[in-house]
C-alpha positions, -999 to 999 in steps of 0.1 A, spaced: 12 -137 -500 7 -121 -466 -25 -104 -478 -40 -137 -490 -30 -154 -457 -47 -127 -437 -78 -132 -458 -78 -169 -451 -74 -163 -414 -102 -138 -414 -125 -163 -434 -117 -190 -408 -126 -167 -379 -158 -157 -397 -168 -193 -402 -161 -200 -366 -184 -171 -357 -211 -184 -380 -209 -220 -371 -202 -219 -334 -232 -234 -315 -253 -209 -296 -251 -208 -259 -280 -224 -241 -304 -201 -224 -301 -198 -187 -331 -206 -167 -356 -178 -175 -362 -153 -148 -397 -147 -135 -413 -124 -161 -421 -89 -149 -457 -77 -151 -471 -59 -181 -476 -22 -172 -496 4 -191 -487 40 -188 -509 62 -211 -503 50 -246 -472 30 -237 -471 -7 -227 -440 -19 -208 -439 -57 -210 -412 -75 -189 -394 -42 -185 -381 -33 -150 -387 0 -133 -362 27 -143 -330 28 -123 -330 57 -97 -314 88 -112 -313 75 -147 -337 101 -161 -318 131 -148 -288 130 -171 -306 114 -200 -334 140 -200 -308 167 -202 -297 153 -236 -332 145 -248 -345 180 -242 -326 193 -272 -347 205 -301 -340 213 -338 -355 234 -365 -362 226 -402 -369 253 -428 -399 246 -450 -397 276 -473 -404 313 -475 -438 330 -474 -445 355 -502 -436 382 -477 -401 368 -471 -409 352 -437 -394 317 -431 -417 288 -423 -401 263 -400 -410 231 -382 -397 228 -346 -409 215 -312 -422 236 -283 -439 209 -263 -443 172 -273 -443 173 -311 -430 194 -340 -453 222 -351 -452 250 -377 -437 284 -368 -430 316 -387 -397 335 -383 -395 371 -396 -357 377 -396 -324 362 -384 -326 351 -348 -361 365 -347 -389 354 -324 -407 323 -335 -445 327 -340 -463 294 -336 -489 287 -363 -502 252 -355 -512 237 -321 -520 201 -328 -514 168 -311 -497 152 -341 -464 164 -355 -464 187 -385 -432 185 -405 -443 192 -441 -459 225 -452 -456 251 -480 -469 286 -485 -489 295 -516 -467 318 -538 -498 340 -543 -493 370 -519 -530 377 -521 -539 344 -504 -516 345 -474 -522 308 -469 -503 275 -467 -510 238 -469 -497 211 -445 -498 174 -440 -510 156 -408 -517 119 -400 -530 103 -368 -509 83 -345 -482 76 -370 -505 57 -394 -490 77 -423 -524 82 -439 -515 119 -440 -543 144 -450 -538 177 -468 -550 208 -450 -553 244 -462 -549 272 -436 -554 309 -443 -534 332 -420 -556 348 -394 -584 322 -397 -590 298 -367 -595 265 -385 -578 247 -414 -598 232 -443 -594 195 -451 -587 191 -488 -585 152 -490 -609 123 -481 -597 119 -445 -586 83 -449 -562 78 -478 -524 84 -480 -515 118 -494 -483 137 -498 -458 157 -518 -478 189 -523 -464 212 -549 -479 247 -555 -484 260 -590 -465 291 -599 -496 313 -596 -502 298 -562 -538 288 -570 -535 251 -573 -517 223 -555 -506 190 -571 -501 160 -547 -500 123 -547 -529 103 -533 -541 67 -528 -577 77 -526 -588 60 -558 -579 24 -551 -558 24 -519 -527 11 -538 -517 33 -566 -501 67 -561 -523 89 -584 -516 126 -588 -544 149 -579 -548 187 -583 -569 209 -561 -577 246 -559 -582 251 -521 -603 282 -526 -627 267 -552 -646 245 -528 -644 216 -553 -630 181 -548 -595 173 -560 -594 163 -597 -575 133 -610 -546 144 -632 -525 112 -635 -538 77 -629 -512 56 -612 -505 20 -623 -495 3 -591 -463 23 -590 -456 54 -570 -461 86 -590 -448 119 -575 -454 155 -587 -420 173 -587 -426 207 -604 -450 228 -625 -438 243 -658 -435 281 -657 -468 285 -675 -485 260 -652 -497 239 -682 -474 209 -675 -463 188 -646 -429 172 -641 -437 138 -625 -416 109 -613 -427 72 -616 -407 55 -588 -403 18 -587 -372 15 -566 -341 34 -556 -324 21 -588 -354 24 -612 -374 55 -619 -389 73 -649 -393 110 -654 -421 125 -675 -435 158 -686 -473 156 -685 -494 180 -705 -523 188 -682 -546 197 -711 -542 166 -732 -529 142 -706 -500 133 -729 -468 120 -712 -434 126 -726 -404 108 -710 -374 129 -702 -341 113 -713 -352 77 -719 -325 51 -710 -319 16 -724 -315 2 -688 -327 10 -653 -318 44 -639 -322 59 -605 -337 94 -603 -336 114 -571 -352 147 -581 -359 171 -609 -370 207 -617 -380 226 -648 -357 253 -660 -374 286 -656 -375 293 -693 -394 260 -697 -369 248 -723 -354 220 -702 -352 200 -670 -325 197 -643 -325 162 -629 -305 141 -605 -298 107 -621 -273 79 -618 -274 73 -656 -240 65 -671 -221 63 -638 -219 50 -603 -232 82 -586 -263 103 -590 -252 134 -609 -269 167 -617 -278 168 -654 -296 193 -677 -317 180 -706 -330 204 -732 -366 192 -740 -365 206 -776 -330 198 -789 -322 168 -767 -289 184 -757 -275 171 -724 -250 185 -699 -237 169 -667 -233 198 -644 -217 179 -615 -193 159 -636 -163 169 -615 -178 152 -584 -176 115 -578 -203 116 -551 -241 115 -550 -261 147 -556 -290 147 -531 -312 177 -537 -316 208 -559 -334 241 -560 -338 268 -586 -346 304 -580 -379 316 -595 -362 340 -619 -339 313 -631 -307 331 -620 -294 306 -594 -293 269 -590 -283 253 -557 -276 216 -550 -261 194 -523 -234 169 -528 -229 140 -503 -191 137 -500 -183 106 -479 -213 113 -457 -206 150 -453 -227 175 -473 -214 204 -494 -236 233 -506 -230 241 -543 -244 273 -559 -243 280 -596 -250 314 -613 -269 301 -644 -267 334 -662 -229 338 -658 -223 300 -660 -202 304 -629 -198 283 -598 -201 305 -567 -183 300 -534 -207 304 -505 -194 311 -470 -180 283 -450 -204 265 -427 -197 264 -389 -187 227 -391 -188 196 -413 -223 183 -413 -256 177 -431 -275 201 -454 -311 198 -466 -345 214 -473 -332 239 -499 -356 267 -510 -353 302 -526 -374 332 -516 -398 348 -542 -372 372 -555 -345 346 -558 -320 365 -537 -320 343 -506 -315 305 -502 -328 288 -470 -315 254 -459 -312 233 -428 -278 225 -413 -268 202 -385 -235 187 -373 -226 161 -346 -222 189 -321 -249 213 -335 -287 209 -335 -303 214 -369 -311 251 -376 -325 272 -404 -298 291 -423 -303 317 -450 -277 326 -476 -279 361 -491 -264 353 -525 -255 389 -537 -239 398 -504 -225 362 -500 -236 364 -463 -248 334 -443 -270 339 -413 -287 316 -388 -324 324 -386 -330 300 -357 -308 290 -327 -321 258 -314 -314 249 -278 -294 218 -271 -307 215 -236 -286 217 -203 -256 199 -218 -221 210 -227 -218 208 -265 -181 209 -262 -183 173 -249 -201 161 -279 -180 137 -299 -174 141 -336 -172 106 -351 -143 95 -372 -146 75 -404 -129 42 -406 -131 10 -427 -129 -27 -419 -124 -57 -442 -152 -80 -449 -155 -116 -462 -153 -110 -500 -131 -91 -525 -136 -62 -548 -112 -54 -577 -89 -81 -564 -87 -66 -529 -104 -72 -496 -137 -53 -497 -137 -25 -472 -169 -15 -453 -171 22 -442 -181 30 -406 -184 59 -383 -169 55 -348 -178 76 -317 -152 70 -289 -154 81 -252 -128 105 -240 -119 81 -212 -91 55 -218 -96 17 -217 -111 -11 -237 -146 3 -242 -178 -17 -245 -194 -12 -279 -229 -4 -293 -232 -13 -330 -258 9 -347 -274 -4 -379 -293 21 -401 -326 14 -418 -335 16 -454 -316 -5 -465 -311 22 -492 -299 47 -467 -267 57 -450 -256 65 -415 -247 102 -414 -230 122 -386 -259 145 -378 -270 158 -344 -280 128 -322 -280 136 -285 -290 99 -277 -257 86 -291 -238 114 -273 -254 102 -241 -243 66 -248 -207 77 -254 -203 105 -227 -224 91 -199 -225 53 -204 -189 51 -217 -197 30 -247 -180 34 -281 -206 36 -309 -197 20 -342 -222 27 -371 -213 7 -402 -226 14 -437 -229 -23 -447 -234 -33 -483 -266 -20 -497 -261 14 -482 -264 45 -503 -237 71 -508 -210 47 -522 -222 41 -557 -250 21 -573 -229 -11 -574 -224 -10 -537 -261 -2 -533 -271 -34 -551 -248 -58 -533 -275 -70 -509 -304 -73 -533 -326 -104 -535 -306 -136 -528 -276 -116 -516 -294 -105 -485 -273 -126 -461 -241 -109 -473 -251 -78 -454 -254 -100 -422 -219 -113 -430 -206 -77 -430 -219 -74 -394 -200 -106 -386 -169 -92 -402 -173 -61 -380 -173 -83 -349 -141 -99 -361 -125 -65 -366 -136 -53 -331 -118 -83 -316 -85 -71 -332 -88 -36 -319 -73 -29 -284 -96 1 -279 -127 -21 -276 -140 -48 -253 -150 -77 -277 -168 -94 -248 -192 -65 -243 -208 -57 -276 -245 -49 -281 -262 -45 -316 -291 -22 -323 -311 -11 -353 -342 6 -366 -365 -6 -394 -343 -27 -417 -316 -21 -392 -339 -39 -367 -340 -69 -390 -302 -68 -392 -299 -67 -354 -321 -98 -351 -302 -115 -378 -269 -107 -360 -283 -122 -328 -293 -154 -348 -258 -158 -363 -235 -143 -337 -253 -145 -303 -222 -159 -286 -203 -127 -296 -229 -103 -283 -244 -92 -250 -278 -83 -264 -298 -66 -291 -323 -39 -297 -349 -41 -326 -369 -9 -331 -396 -11 -358 -379 -40 -375 -393 -71 -393 -387 -106 -382 -402 -126 -411 -398 -116 -447 -429 -134 -458 -453 -119 -434 -437 -85 -438 -439 -84 -475 -474 -97 -476 -487 -74 -449 -469 -41 -454 -491 -13 -467 -503 -22 -502 -488 9 -518 -453 -2 -505 -453 -38 -515 -439 -36 -550 -411 -12 -539 -401 -36 -511 -402 -66 -534 -378 -49 -558 -353 -48 -529 -359 -80 -510 -374 -103 -536 -409 -114 -544 -422 -137 -517 -449 -150 -542 -422 -168 -562 -416 -203 -546 -378 -203 -548 -376 -167 -534 -401 -176 -507 -381 -206 -496 -349 -185 -494 -366 -156 -475 -382 -181 -451 -349 -198 -444 -330 -165 -436 -358 -149 -415 -350 -143 -378 -384 -158 -369 -374 -191 -385 -342 -192 -365 -354 -177 -332 -341 -206 -311 -306 -194 -320 -311 -160 -302 -295 -167 -269 -290 -131 -256 -315 -106 -241 -336 -87 -266 -354 -54 -265 -382 -50 -290 -397 -16 -296 -427 -9 -319 -455 14 -327 -490 -1 -328 -500 19 -360 -469 11 -381 -481 7 -417 -446 -1 -430 -436 -29 -406 -469 -41 -391 -470 -47 -353 -473 -84 -359 -436 -85 -368 -428 -74 -332 -454 -97 -316 -442 -128 -336 -406 -125 -325 -414 -116 -289 -436 -147 -286 -413 -170 -305 -381 -161 -285 -400 -163 -252 -414 -197 -261 -378 -209 -265 -369 -195 -230 -355 -162 -241 -354 -129 -222 -374 -103 -241 -382 -67 -231 -411 -54 -251 -421 -17 -254 -452 -8 -275 -466 27 -282 -503 28 -291 -501 63 -307 -470 58 -329 -462 43 -363 -429 36 -379 -406 53 -353 -415 73 -323 -422 110 -331 -437 122 -298 -413 134 -272 -428 115 -242 -427 83 -262 -392 89 -274 -380 97 -239 -395 64 -226 -379 45 -254 -344 59 -248 -348 54 -210 -356 18 -216 -328 15 -241 -303 29 -216 -316 6 -189 -313 -23 -212 -277 -14 -220 -268 -12 -183 -286 -45 -176 -267 -65 -203 -234 -50 -194 -234 -62 -158 
């Protein structure tokens, strides 16, 4: 009975939060002038506090390294920053000197060497100003200029080299600007890419070439919970679906077996979590390789000789590296990593003896590690600098849960959250951080900005994985779809209730922040719970579902409609209009910081401009930072630094 009484009390508290009238705006302060500094526009943003940059810059000077694969000679290609943006570098050996390969103004984070040792060349992707219309370039080692392989204006990505290293398959919107077709090009032939697979309004991705290079393994992606895997014969064009299912299935990746007899795939078929499966293409026999794990499998890689298979399991937000000897049918036990953290970017060398991957933890920048499988030896090939800060002070977040408004299996539903707490005692002010996606998950990676907030500003950081987050099963993932959207906002309200009941936090000093979908959630929280908040930060978020869905890049519209609902349906349109922050802007009674890139194709700039103008028209206090050379998120260091300085100043301003 006590449990049900607690639930009734919590429900009453939540309703009070939801129904309490918003505070009236104070008389608006005189707006500050609009200031342009390079590509940045500071609108109603005060000058930085004296001395603010010194400590913050120390944290923001950290850099990280991501492995992108081996060259045929056994060198490791990485992406890291020396200057303002990430560029390509080559590393010859563990802790070896970095040799910079690209010197461009835009960041380069995707590249791959041709497996052909006679070519000594690689491809990479580059867009302009964050517009995401990435072009594919071919660069031979030792030559001064790269060769443009695509049309210079469409969206291109996902390059996969053939086994001979002569051709590259990639997706492209060049044909109609909407469909993800799959094209193939021989960079040395001098001919235009040829159309291999015609998209049908969905997103088609090349995943792997068969060992004889006659077939492609391709993914037709409709949403995180619906995808279809095909083997395509490049000679006849015939498509054959791999493991057809009676219902919708989410597929996260796949590779051919090296004998060409089957396919390894990551699929949530027949269960809550994405599992690693093997399907024999000739007999139809199926094996669930990761059956012992009740967690999502995130990524896989297979050695070129077919000896080893590596995959990553996401276990409550922490990654585990799994290595399987396919010949001996035996699980291997790789050396223990330096800390609990995140693993990604798996790739084997040409001989299949070494596995490269990226690893990061809350107190360790991401670096490139290489596992020598035969020797079972793990070595760091890069040692990224964290800047002039003491990593021993970096806080490792703890995992907790809080009850929300509804029930699951007859019990109060629990929402998982990561909590970073300052070392100092007291009731701490709180920054709530809401992740994007929404099909994503807050993970405890290396984030010097959050460490600055905790260690220097003295705030506790609470990062909930509200319903709709990945990593907790496909049922949890679907709890916010369509007409259930407001339930995710209620989870934020439940977090505010929980914070009031914890002596470690100051419930009168809470700020909410989010990026992309998290930006929408931050705005929605301000609409519904302004009286319980000090302010909010929306970075690259959308304010109106209708304008967002109708104006996001055409190649993204169907994917987003699968998540949020189709705004062209009258009933759905009315619902989305009703819950949009723009519709309810007069209920935002706390200061607001809006941050957006001018070239954002996912969430167009108009989403930021609308909410800025609407809240200001109601007498609200809005700081507005715009970057003219960024898209969805800030990728260039000077812009990121300006954003975080403004963020820090905003936090100090609303906490007075």
